A tleap script that builds the chain and sets N, CA, C and O, in Angstrom:
source leaprc.protein.ff14SB
mol = sequence {
  NMET GLY ALA ASP TRP LYS THR PHE GLU THR
  ALA VAL ARG ASP ARG TYR CYS SER GLY HIE
  SER SER PHE GLU TYR ASN LYS ARG LYS LEU
  ALA SER ASN THR ARG VAL ALA MET ARG SER
  TYR GLY LEU ILE ARG GLN ASP ASP THR VAL
  LEU THR ASP THR GLY ASN GLU LEU TYR SER
  LEU ARG ASN ASP GLY PRO ALA LEU TYR GLU
  ARG PHE ALA GLN HIE ILE LEU ARG ASN LEU
  LYS GLU MET GLU PHE ILE ASN CYS ILE LEU
  ASP MET GLN VAL GLU GLY GLU SER ILE TYR
  LEU GLU LYS LEU ARG LYS TRP LEU ASP GLU
  CYS GLY ILE HIE VAL CPRO
}
set mol.1.N position { -12.553 -5.044 13.348 }
set mol.1.CA position { -11.528 -6.070 13.328 }
set mol.1.C position { -10.797 -6.077 14.660 }
set mol.1.O position { -10.595 -5.030 15.275 }
set mol.2.N position { -10.411 -7.242 15.090 }
set mol.2.CA position { -9.688 -7.371 16.341 }
set mol.2.C position { -8.219 -7.621 16.112 }
set mol.2.O position { -7.705 -7.506 14.999 }
set mol.3.N position { -7.564 -7.962 17.189 }
set mol.3.CA position { -6.113 -8.133 17.146 }
set mol.3.C position { -5.697 -9.551 16.768 }
set mol.3.O position { -4.510 -9.786 16.544 }
set mol.4.N position { -6.616 -10.497 16.689 }
set mol.4.CA position { -6.289 -11.898 16.419 }
set mol.4.C position { -6.228 -12.152 14.915 }
set mol.4.O position { -7.262 -12.172 14.247 }
set mol.5.N position { -5.012 -12.347 14.377 }
set mol.5.CA position { -4.863 -12.496 12.935 }
set mol.5.C position { -5.485 -13.786 12.414 }
set mol.5.O position { -5.941 -13.820 11.271 }
set mol.6.N position { -5.516 -14.843 13.213 }
set mol.6.CA position { -6.140 -16.089 12.750 }
set mol.6.C position { -7.646 -15.912 12.575 }
set mol.6.O position { -8.229 -16.413 11.613 }
set mol.7.N position { -8.271 -15.197 13.509 }
set mol.7.CA position { -9.700 -14.918 13.400 }
set mol.7.C position { -9.971 -14.060 12.168 }
set mol.7.O position { -10.942 -14.282 11.446 }
set mol.8.N position { -9.104 -13.084 11.939 }
set mol.8.CA position { -9.224 -12.222 10.765 }
set mol.8.C position { -9.147 -13.046 9.485 }
set mol.8.O position { -9.998 -12.909 8.606 }
set mol.9.N position { -8.131 -13.902 9.374 }
set mol.9.CA position { -7.962 -14.710 8.169 }
set mol.9.C position { -9.139 -15.657 7.960 }
set mol.9.O position { -9.575 -15.868 6.828 }
set mol.10.N position { -9.649 -16.224 9.037 }
set mol.10.CA position { -10.803 -17.112 8.923 }
set mol.10.C position { -12.014 -16.333 8.412 }
set mol.10.O position { -12.754 -16.825 7.560 }
set mol.11.N position { -12.219 -15.121 8.926 }
set mol.11.CA position { -13.344 -14.301 8.480 }
set mol.11.C position { -13.211 -13.942 7.001 }
set mol.11.O position { -14.197 -13.982 6.265 }
set mol.12.N position { -12.007 -13.592 6.561 }
set mol.12.CA position { -11.770 -13.276 5.145 }
set mol.12.C position { -12.035 -14.511 4.295 }
set mol.12.O position { -12.708 -14.429 3.267 }
set mol.13.N position { -11.512 -15.647 4.719 }
set mol.13.CA position { -11.714 -16.891 3.970 }
set mol.13.C position { -13.190 -17.232 3.864 }
set mol.13.O position { -13.683 -17.564 2.786 }
set mol.14.N position { -13.892 -17.149 4.984 }
set mol.14.CA position { -15.305 -17.520 4.985 }
set mol.14.C position { -16.149 -16.572 4.133 }
set mol.14.O position { -17.069 -17.000 3.436 }
set mol.15.N position { -15.825 -15.288 4.198 }
set mol.15.CA position { -16.653 -14.313 3.470 }
set mol.15.C position { -16.326 -14.235 1.991 }
set mol.15.O position { -17.231 -14.146 1.160 }
set mol.16.N position { -15.027 -14.268 1.646 }
set mol.16.CA position { -14.632 -13.995 0.267 }
set mol.16.C position { -14.132 -15.202 -0.511 }
set mol.16.O position { -14.039 -15.140 -1.737 }
set mol.17.N position { -13.811 -16.285 0.158 }
set mol.17.CA position { -13.220 -17.418 -0.535 }
set mol.17.C position { -14.105 -18.657 -0.534 }
set mol.17.O position { -13.800 -19.632 -1.222 }
set mol.18.N position { -15.178 -18.635 0.216 }
set mol.18.CA position { -15.999 -19.844 0.366 }
set mol.18.C position { -16.605 -20.283 -0.959 }
set mol.18.O position { -16.827 -21.477 -1.158 }
set mol.19.N position { -16.876 -19.361 -1.863 }
set mol.19.CA position { -17.473 -19.716 -3.149 }
set mol.19.C position { -16.473 -20.196 -4.184 }
set mol.19.O position { -16.867 -20.647 -5.259 }
set mol.20.N position { -15.195 -20.109 -3.881 }
set mol.20.CA position { -14.170 -20.555 -4.831 }
set mol.20.C position { -14.137 -22.076 -4.869 }
set mol.20.O position { -14.225 -22.741 -3.837 }
set mol.21.N position { -14.010 -22.606 -6.061 }
set mol.21.CA position { -13.868 -24.060 -6.180 }
set mol.21.C position { -12.384 -24.393 -6.140 }
set mol.21.O position { -11.788 -24.777 -7.146 }
set mol.22.N position { -11.813 -24.240 -4.980 }
set mol.22.CA position { -10.382 -24.436 -4.796 }
set mol.22.C position { -10.155 -25.271 -3.544 }
set mol.22.O position { -11.054 -25.464 -2.725 }
set mol.23.N position { -8.944 -25.750 -3.425 }
set mol.23.CA position { -8.581 -26.504 -2.233 }
set mol.23.C position { -8.587 -25.584 -1.017 }
set mol.23.O position { -8.363 -24.380 -1.137 }
set mol.24.N position { -8.841 -26.153 0.135 }
set mol.24.CA position { -8.884 -25.373 1.381 }
set mol.24.C position { -7.553 -24.667 1.623 }
set mol.24.O position { -7.538 -23.536 2.111 }
set mol.25.N position { -6.437 -25.313 1.292 }
set mol.25.CA position { -5.118 -24.688 1.457 }
set mol.25.C position { -5.050 -23.374 0.682 }
set mol.25.O position { -4.558 -22.371 1.199 }
set mol.26.N position { -5.543 -23.379 -0.558 }
set mol.26.CA position { -5.495 -22.176 -1.384 }
set mol.26.C position { -6.373 -21.073 -0.818 }
set mol.26.O position { -6.010 -19.899 -0.888 }
set mol.27.N position { -7.513 -21.430 -0.263 }
set mol.27.CA position { -8.391 -20.441 0.351 }
set mol.27.C position { -7.718 -19.807 1.569 }
set mol.27.O position { -7.793 -18.596 1.772 }
set mol.28.N position { -7.058 -20.646 2.376 }
set mol.28.CA position { -6.352 -20.119 3.548 }
set mol.28.C position { -5.196 -19.221 3.108 }
set mol.28.O position { -4.948 -18.183 3.721 }
set mol.29.N position { -4.494 -19.615 2.055 }
set mol.29.CA position { -3.365 -18.829 1.553 }
set mol.29.C position { -3.839 -17.474 1.028 }
set mol.29.O position { -3.193 -16.453 1.263 }
set mol.30.N position { -4.955 -17.467 0.324 }
set mol.30.CA position { -5.517 -16.215 -0.184 }
set mol.30.C position { -5.894 -15.284 0.965 }
set mol.30.O position { -5.637 -14.081 0.910 }
set mol.31.N position { -6.499 -15.842 1.996 }
set mol.31.CA position { -6.860 -15.044 3.171 }
set mol.31.C position { -5.606 -14.513 3.869 }
set mol.31.O position { -5.582 -13.365 4.311 }
set mol.32.N position { -4.584 -15.331 3.967 }
set mol.32.CA position { -3.325 -14.905 4.577 }
set mol.32.C position { -2.682 -13.789 3.748 }
set mol.32.O position { -2.183 -12.809 4.301 }
set mol.33.N position { -2.695 -13.942 2.430 }
set mol.33.CA position { -2.127 -12.915 1.555 }
set mol.33.C position { -2.890 -11.600 1.667 }
set mol.33.O position { -2.304 -10.527 1.525 }
set mol.34.N position { -4.194 -11.681 1.922 }
set mol.34.CA position { -4.996 -10.479 2.117 }
set mol.34.C position { -4.498 -9.719 3.339 }
set mol.34.O position { -4.335 -8.500 3.298 }
set mol.35.N position { -4.258 -10.447 4.427 }
set mol.35.CA position { -3.745 -9.811 5.646 }
set mol.35.C position { -2.383 -9.185 5.389 }
set mol.35.O position { -2.129 -8.055 5.808 }
set mol.36.N position { -1.508 -9.909 4.705 }
set mol.36.CA position { -0.164 -9.394 4.416 }
set mol.36.C position { -0.251 -8.133 3.545 }
set mol.36.O position { 0.462 -7.158 3.785 }
set mol.37.N position { -1.124 -8.157 2.541 }
set mol.37.CA position { -1.272 -6.994 1.666 }
set mol.37.C position { -1.819 -5.798 2.435 }
set mol.37.O position { -1.341 -4.677 2.264 }
set mol.38.N position { -2.814 -6.031 3.277 }
set mol.38.CA position { -3.372 -4.925 4.062 }
set mol.38.C position { -2.322 -4.324 4.984 }
set mol.38.O position { -2.292 -3.111 5.195 }
set mol.39.N position { -1.469 -5.168 5.527 }
set mol.39.CA position { -0.390 -4.679 6.387 }
set mol.39.C position { 0.620 -3.894 5.553 }
set mol.39.O position { 1.077 -2.830 5.971 }
set mol.40.N position { 0.968 -4.417 4.372 }
set mol.40.CA position { 1.938 -3.747 3.510 }
set mol.40.C position { 1.436 -2.390 3.028 }
set mol.40.O position { 2.221 -1.456 2.867 }
set mol.41.N position { 0.144 -2.283 2.800 }
set mol.41.CA position { -0.448 -1.017 2.374 }
set mol.41.C position { -0.724 -0.079 3.542 }
set mol.41.O position { -1.209 1.034 3.337 }
set mol.42.N position { -0.422 -0.511 4.758 }
set mol.42.CA position { -0.620 0.342 5.919 }
set mol.42.C position { -2.073 0.480 6.325 }
set mol.42.O position { -2.456 1.487 6.920 }
set mol.43.N position { -2.891 -0.519 6.012 }
set mol.43.CA position { -4.313 -0.463 6.343 }
set mol.43.C position { -4.609 -1.103 7.687 }
set mol.43.O position { -5.598 -0.763 8.336 }
set mol.44.N position { -3.751 -2.032 8.108 }
set mol.44.CA position { -3.835 -2.614 9.444 }
set mol.44.C position { -2.458 -2.483 10.087 }
set mol.44.O position { -1.445 -2.377 9.397 }
set mol.45.N position { -2.437 -2.493 11.409 }
set mol.45.CA position { -1.170 -2.346 12.121 }
set mol.45.C position { -0.263 -3.543 11.848 }
set mol.45.O position { -0.735 -4.614 11.465 }
set mol.46.N position { 1.019 -3.359 12.045 }
set mol.46.CA position { 2.011 -4.389 11.749 }
set mol.46.C position { 1.872 -5.628 12.621 }
set mol.46.O position { 2.122 -6.739 12.152 }
set mol.47.N position { 1.482 -5.463 13.872 }
set mol.47.CA position { 1.497 -6.582 14.811 }
set mol.47.C position { 0.152 -7.257 15.016 }
set mol.47.O position { 0.078 -8.276 15.703 }
set mol.48.N position { -0.913 -6.716 14.439 }
set mol.48.CA position { -2.235 -7.311 14.626 }
set mol.48.C position { -3.109 -6.939 13.426 }
set mol.48.O position { -2.589 -6.578 12.370 }
set mol.49.N position { -4.400 -7.023 13.580 }
set mol.49.CA position { -5.284 -6.712 12.464 }
set mol.49.C position { -6.183 -5.517 12.755 }
set mol.49.O position { -7.270 -5.404 12.189 }
set mol.50.N position { -5.741 -4.637 13.623 }
set mol.50.CA position { -6.500 -3.429 13.940 }
set mol.50.C position { -6.267 -2.401 12.831 }
set mol.50.O position { -5.131 -2.162 12.423 }
set mol.51.N position { -7.357 -1.795 12.350 }
set mol.51.CA position { -7.236 -0.800 11.290 }
set mol.51.C position { -6.400 0.393 11.739 }
set mol.51.O position { -6.496 0.842 12.881 }
set mol.52.N position { -5.583 0.893 10.828 }
set mol.52.CA position { -4.840 2.127 11.044 }
set mol.52.C position { -5.775 3.306 10.742 }
set mol.52.O position { -6.925 3.109 10.351 }
set mol.53.N position { -5.281 4.507 10.924 }
set mol.53.CA position { -6.084 5.685 10.568 }
set mol.53.C position { -6.470 5.641 9.094 }
set mol.53.O position { -7.612 5.937 8.740 }
set mol.54.N position { -5.527 5.273 8.237 }
set mol.54.CA position { -5.823 5.169 6.802 }
set mol.54.C position { -6.851 4.072 6.546 }
set mol.54.O position { -7.775 4.260 5.755 }
set mol.55.N position { -6.697 2.937 7.206 }
set mol.55.CA position { -7.663 1.853 7.062 }
set mol.55.C position { -9.060 2.293 7.466 }
set mol.55.O position { -10.036 1.977 6.786 }
set mol.56.N position { -9.158 3.022 8.573 }
set mol.56.CA position { -10.450 3.536 9.030 }
set mol.56.C position { -11.027 4.543 8.040 }
set mol.56.O position { -12.227 4.535 7.763 }
set mol.57.N position { -10.170 5.404 7.512 }
set mol.57.CA position { -10.642 6.393 6.537 }
set mol.57.C position { -11.201 5.697 5.297 }
set mol.57.O position { -12.280 6.043 4.816 }
set mol.58.N position { -10.456 4.712 4.781 }
set mol.58.CA position { -10.926 3.992 3.600 }
set mol.58.C position { -12.204 3.211 3.902 }
set mol.58.O position { -13.111 3.147 3.073 }
set mol.59.N position { -12.267 2.626 5.083 }
set mol.59.CA position { -13.472 1.889 5.470 }
set mol.59.C position { -14.677 2.819 5.502 }
set mol.59.O position { -15.781 2.419 5.132 }
set mol.60.N position { -14.475 4.048 5.939 }
set mol.60.CA position { -15.589 5.001 5.995 }
set mol.60.C position { -16.078 5.377 4.598 }
set mol.60.O position { -17.199 5.864 4.447 }
set mol.61.N position { -15.251 5.158 3.579 }
set mol.61.CA position { -15.613 5.465 2.193 }
set mol.61.C position { -16.123 4.245 1.425 }
set mol.61.O position { -16.334 4.330 0.215 }
set mol.62.N position { -16.323 3.127 2.094 }
set mol.62.CA position { -16.652 1.863 1.434 }
set mol.62.C position { -17.904 1.923 0.560 }
set mol.62.O position { -18.039 1.118 -0.362 }
set mol.63.N position { -18.817 2.848 0.820 }
set mol.63.CA position { -20.048 2.946 0.033 }
set mol.63.C position { -19.958 3.972 -1.090 }
set mol.63.O position { -20.939 4.224 -1.789 }
set mol.64.N position { -18.782 4.562 -1.259 }
set mol.64.CA position { -18.556 5.557 -2.315 }
set mol.64.C position { -17.329 5.128 -3.108 }
set mol.64.O position { -16.223 5.624 -2.892 }
set mol.65.N position { -17.551 4.192 -4.033 }
set mol.65.CA position { -16.448 3.606 -4.797 }
set mol.65.C position { -15.464 4.605 -5.365 }
set mol.65.O position { -14.266 4.477 -5.112 }
set mol.66.N position { -15.920 5.615 -6.136 }
set mol.66.CA position { -14.956 6.563 -6.712 }
set mol.66.C position { -14.106 7.270 -5.652 }
set mol.66.O position { -12.896 7.414 -5.831 }
set mol.67.N position { -14.722 7.710 -4.557 }
set mol.67.CA position { -13.959 8.387 -3.502 }
set mol.67.C position { -12.988 7.416 -2.831 }
set mol.67.O position { -11.855 7.782 -2.517 }
set mol.68.N position { -13.431 6.189 -2.615 }
set mol.68.CA position { -12.574 5.168 -2.010 }
set mol.68.C position { -11.348 4.914 -2.867 }
set mol.68.O position { -10.224 4.929 -2.365 }
set mol.69.N position { -11.555 4.681 -4.160 }
set mol.69.CA position { -10.431 4.384 -5.055 }
set mol.69.C position { -9.489 5.571 -5.192 }
set mol.69.O position { -8.271 5.398 -5.236 }
set mol.70.N position { -10.049 6.780 -5.260 }
set mol.70.CA position { -9.200 7.962 -5.367 }
set mol.70.C position { -8.341 8.138 -4.115 }
set mol.70.O position { -7.144 8.410 -4.210 }
set mol.71.N position { -8.949 7.983 -2.955 }
set mol.71.CA position { -8.198 8.156 -1.704 }
set mol.71.C position { -7.149 7.068 -1.540 }
set mol.71.O position { -6.043 7.340 -1.074 }
set mol.72.N position { -7.485 5.830 -1.919 }
set mol.72.CA position { -6.517 4.733 -1.822 }
set mol.72.C position { -5.344 4.986 -2.768 }
set mol.72.O position { -4.191 4.769 -2.396 }
set mol.73.N position { -5.629 5.441 -3.978 }
set mol.73.CA position { -4.555 5.748 -4.932 }
set mol.73.C position { -3.666 6.863 -4.384 }
set mol.73.O position { -2.442 6.790 -4.489 }
set mol.74.N position { -4.278 7.893 -3.802 }
set mol.74.CA position { -3.483 8.973 -3.207 }
set mol.74.C position { -2.578 8.427 -2.105 }
set mol.74.O position { -1.402 8.781 -2.028 }
set mol.75.N position { -3.124 7.577 -1.266 }
set mol.75.CA position { -2.339 6.976 -0.178 }
set mol.75.C position { -1.143 6.206 -0.740 }
set mol.75.O position { -0.023 6.354 -0.250 }
set mol.76.N position { -1.375 5.396 -1.751 }
set mol.76.CA position { -0.302 4.592 -2.346 }
set mol.76.C position { 0.784 5.495 -2.922 }
set mol.76.O position { 1.969 5.292 -2.659 }
set mol.77.N position { 0.381 6.481 -3.699 }
set mol.77.CA position { 1.359 7.332 -4.377 }
set mol.77.C position { 2.110 8.258 -3.414 }
set mol.77.O position { 3.302 8.507 -3.596 }
set mol.78.N position { 1.425 8.759 -2.405 }
set mol.78.CA position { 2.048 9.722 -1.496 }
set mol.78.C position { 2.811 9.080 -0.343 }
set mol.78.O position { 3.841 9.601 0.086 }
set mol.79.N position { 2.322 7.971 0.152 }
set mol.79.CA position { 2.872 7.424 1.397 }
set mol.79.C position { 3.675 6.146 1.245 }
set mol.79.O position { 4.364 5.748 2.184 }
set mol.80.N position { 3.613 5.502 0.113 }
set mol.80.CA position { 4.248 4.190 -0.006 }
set mol.80.C position { 5.360 4.141 -1.047 }
set mol.80.O position { 5.729 3.064 -1.515 }
set mol.81.N position { 5.884 5.285 -1.404 }
set mol.81.CA position { 7.008 5.378 -2.341 }
set mol.81.C position { 6.679 4.820 -3.722 }
set mol.81.O position { 7.577 4.405 -4.454 }
set mol.82.N position { 5.410 4.809 -4.074 }
set mol.82.CA position { 5.047 4.263 -5.377 }
set mol.82.C position { 5.447 5.187 -6.514 }
set mol.82.O position { 5.734 4.715 -7.615 }
set mol.83.N position { 5.472 6.503 -6.272 }
set mol.83.CA position { 5.949 7.401 -7.328 }
set mol.83.C position { 7.417 7.135 -7.612 }
set mol.83.O position { 7.846 7.180 -8.765 }
set mol.84.N position { 8.194 6.856 -6.563 }
set mol.84.CA position { 9.600 6.515 -6.758 }
set mol.84.C position { 9.720 5.218 -7.550 }
set mol.84.O position { 10.601 5.082 -8.399 }
set mol.85.N position { 8.832 4.269 -7.272 }
set mol.85.CA position { 8.804 3.001 -7.996 }
set mol.85.C position { 8.530 3.253 -9.483 }
set mol.85.O position { 9.226 2.724 -10.350 }
set mol.86.N position { 7.512 4.062 -9.762 }
set mol.86.CA position { 7.160 4.377 -11.148 }
set mol.86.C position { 8.313 5.100 -11.828 }
set mol.86.O position { 8.653 4.787 -12.969 }
set mol.87.N position { 8.918 6.064 -11.141 }
set mol.87.CA position { 10.048 6.792 -11.720 }
set mol.87.C position { 11.228 5.870 -11.992 }
set mol.87.O position { 11.933 6.046 -12.986 }
set mol.88.N position { 11.448 4.900 -11.133 }
set mol.88.CA position { 12.528 3.939 -11.352 }
set mol.88.C position { 12.289 3.149 -12.638 }
set mol.88.O position { 13.212 2.946 -13.427 }
set mol.89.N position { 11.065 2.711 -12.841 }
set mol.89.CA position { 10.739 1.966 -14.063 }
set mol.89.C position { 10.908 2.865 -15.289 }
set mol.89.O position { 11.435 2.433 -16.314 }
set mol.90.N position { 10.462 4.107 -15.179 }
set mol.90.CA position { 10.637 5.042 -16.292 }
set mol.90.C position { 12.122 5.265 -16.588 }
set mol.90.O position { 12.515 5.329 -17.752 }
set mol.91.N position { 12.948 5.385 -15.546 }
set mol.91.CA position { 14.396 5.528 -15.733 }
set mol.91.C position { 14.971 4.316 -16.448 }
set mol.91.O position { 15.812 4.455 -17.336 }
set mol.92.N position { 14.522 3.138 -16.066 }
set mol.92.CA position { 14.997 1.917 -16.724 }
set mol.92.C position { 14.627 1.926 -18.206 }
set mol.92.O position { 15.431 1.543 -19.056 }
set mol.93.N position { 13.407 2.365 -18.507 }
set mol.93.CA position { 12.978 2.426 -19.904 }
set mol.93.C position { 13.808 3.424 -20.690 }
set mol.93.O position { 14.208 3.144 -21.820 }
set mol.94.N position { 14.072 4.594 -20.100 }
set mol.94.CA position { 14.886 5.615 -20.772 }
set mol.94.C position { 16.280 5.066 -21.065 }
set mol.94.O position { 16.848 5.347 -22.120 }
set mol.95.N position { 16.828 4.290 -20.143 }
set mol.95.CA position { 18.159 3.700 -20.319 }
set mol.95.C position { 18.145 2.492 -21.255 }
set mol.95.O position { 19.200 1.939 -21.564 }
set mol.96.N position { 16.965 2.080 -21.707 }
set mol.96.CA position { 16.864 0.938 -22.616 }
set mol.96.C position { 17.031 -0.405 -21.918 }
set mol.96.O position { 17.321 -1.413 -22.564 }
set mol.97.N position { 16.847 -0.421 -20.599 }
set mol.97.CA position { 16.997 -1.649 -19.825 }
set mol.97.C position { 15.774 -2.555 -19.993 }
set mol.97.O position { 14.642 -2.077 -20.057 }
set mol.98.N position { 16.009 -3.838 -20.063 }
set mol.98.CA position { 14.920 -4.801 -19.996 }
set mol.98.C position { 14.455 -4.853 -18.544 }
set mol.98.O position { 15.268 -4.868 -17.620 }
set mol.99.N position { 13.160 -4.881 -18.359 }
set mol.99.CA position { 12.628 -4.864 -17.002 }
set mol.99.C position { 12.196 -6.270 -16.623 }
set mol.99.O position { 11.237 -6.816 -17.169 }
set mol.100.N position { 12.915 -6.833 -15.692 }
set mol.100.CA position { 12.567 -8.131 -15.124 }
set mol.100.C position { 12.905 -8.082 -13.644 }
set mol.100.O position { 13.635 -7.196 -13.199 }
set mol.101.N position { 12.382 -9.022 -12.886 }
set mol.101.CA position { 12.381 -8.937 -11.432 }
set mol.101.C position { 13.757 -8.662 -10.830 }
set mol.101.O position { 13.904 -7.728 -10.041 }
set mol.102.N position { 14.752 -9.446 -11.183 }
set mol.102.CA position { 16.062 -9.293 -10.543 }
set mol.102.C position { 16.689 -7.929 -10.845 }
set mol.102.O position { 17.271 -7.297 -9.963 }
set mol.103.N position { 16.564 -7.483 -12.096 }
set mol.103.CA position { 17.133 -6.189 -12.463 }
set mol.103.C position { 16.342 -5.054 -11.805 }
set mol.103.O position { 16.928 -4.073 -11.348 }
set mol.104.N position { 15.033 -5.185 -11.758 }
set mol.104.CA position { 14.204 -4.164 -11.118 }
set mol.104.C position { 14.561 -4.035 -9.645 }
set mol.104.O position { 14.650 -2.925 -9.122 }
set mol.105.N position { 14.768 -5.168 -8.972 }
set mol.105.CA position { 15.174 -5.116 -7.556 }
set mol.105.C position { 16.467 -4.337 -7.385 }
set mol.105.O position { 16.593 -3.524 -6.469 }
set mol.106.N position { 17.428 -4.587 -8.270 }
set mol.106.CA position { 18.721 -3.893 -8.194 }
set mol.106.C position { 18.516 -2.389 -8.367 }
set mol.106.O position { 19.063 -1.602 -7.595 }
set mol.107.N position { 17.755 -1.986 -9.346 }
set mol.107.CA position { 17.494 -0.564 -9.582 }
set mol.107.C position { 16.750 0.045 -8.398 }
set mol.107.O position { 17.073 1.148 -7.957 }
set mol.108.N position { 15.760 -0.668 -7.888 }
set mol.108.CA position { 15.009 -0.151 -6.745 }
set mol.108.C position { 15.906 0.032 -5.533 }
set mol.108.O position { 15.800 1.032 -4.824 }
set mol.109.N position { 16.799 -0.938 -5.289 }
set mol.109.CA position { 17.754 -0.804 -4.184 }
set mol.109.C position { 18.595 0.458 -4.356 }
set mol.109.O position { 18.832 1.186 -3.392 }
set mol.110.N position { 19.050 0.719 -5.594 }
set mol.110.CA position { 19.845 1.905 -5.854 }
set mol.110.C position { 19.050 3.190 -5.643 }
set mol.110.O position { 19.619 4.245 -5.362 }
set mol.111.N position { 17.725 3.090 -5.781 }
set mol.111.CA position { 16.848 4.248 -5.539 }
set mol.111.C position { 16.438 4.354 -4.078 }
set mol.111.O position { 15.711 5.274 -3.703 }
set mol.112.N position { 16.898 3.417 -3.246 }
set mol.112.CA position { 16.567 3.447 -1.833 }
set mol.112.C position { 15.219 2.823 -1.494 }
set mol.112.O position { 14.650 3.084 -0.434 }
set mol.113.N position { 14.716 1.995 -2.405 }
set mol.113.CA position { 13.436 1.327 -2.176 }
set mol.113.C position { 13.703 -0.150 -1.922 }
set mol.113.O position { 14.142 -0.875 -2.815 }
set mol.114.N position { 13.435 -0.583 -0.705 }
set mol.114.CA position { 13.650 -1.981 -0.343 }
set mol.114.C position { 12.472 -2.832 -0.813 }
set mol.114.O position { 11.310 -2.516 -0.553 }
set mol.115.N position { 12.799 -3.907 -1.506 }
set mol.115.CA position { 11.770 -4.860 -1.948 }
set mol.115.C position { 12.106 -6.208 -1.335 }
set mol.115.O position { 13.161 -6.776 -1.618 }
set mol.116.N position { 11.201 -6.730 -0.485 }
set mol.116.CA position { 11.505 -8.020 0.163 }
set mol.116.C position { 11.516 -9.171 -0.840 }
set mol.116.O position { 11.753 -10.318 -0.461 }
savepdb mol mol.pdb
quit
C-alpha cells in the first residue's frame, strides 16, 4: 500500500465492492469507511495508507485465519482500550443502567475513553 488514500480507496472499492449491486456513492463510502476503520484500529498510519507494524504483522498472517483473528483480537484488547470499554458496559449493567449511545458515551468519558 502507498501513501495515496484515494488510490487506496479506489483499490478497495474495485476489489471488494465491485460485485455489490449498490450505487457508486455507497461503494465509495464503504471503501472510505474501510480506510477510516483501518486507521482507527492502528493498521495504517494516521496520515496515509502505509501499514503500521501491527498492520504488517497481521498481513503476514493473512493465510492463517485462526492466528490472524487471535492476533487481531489481542491487539484490540491490549492496545485499543477495548477491555476498558467492555468493563464500562459491565459496570453499566451492574448499576442497572439502560445502555444506549448517549448514555454509553457519558460513561465512557467518565472512564477516560474518548468516543468521537
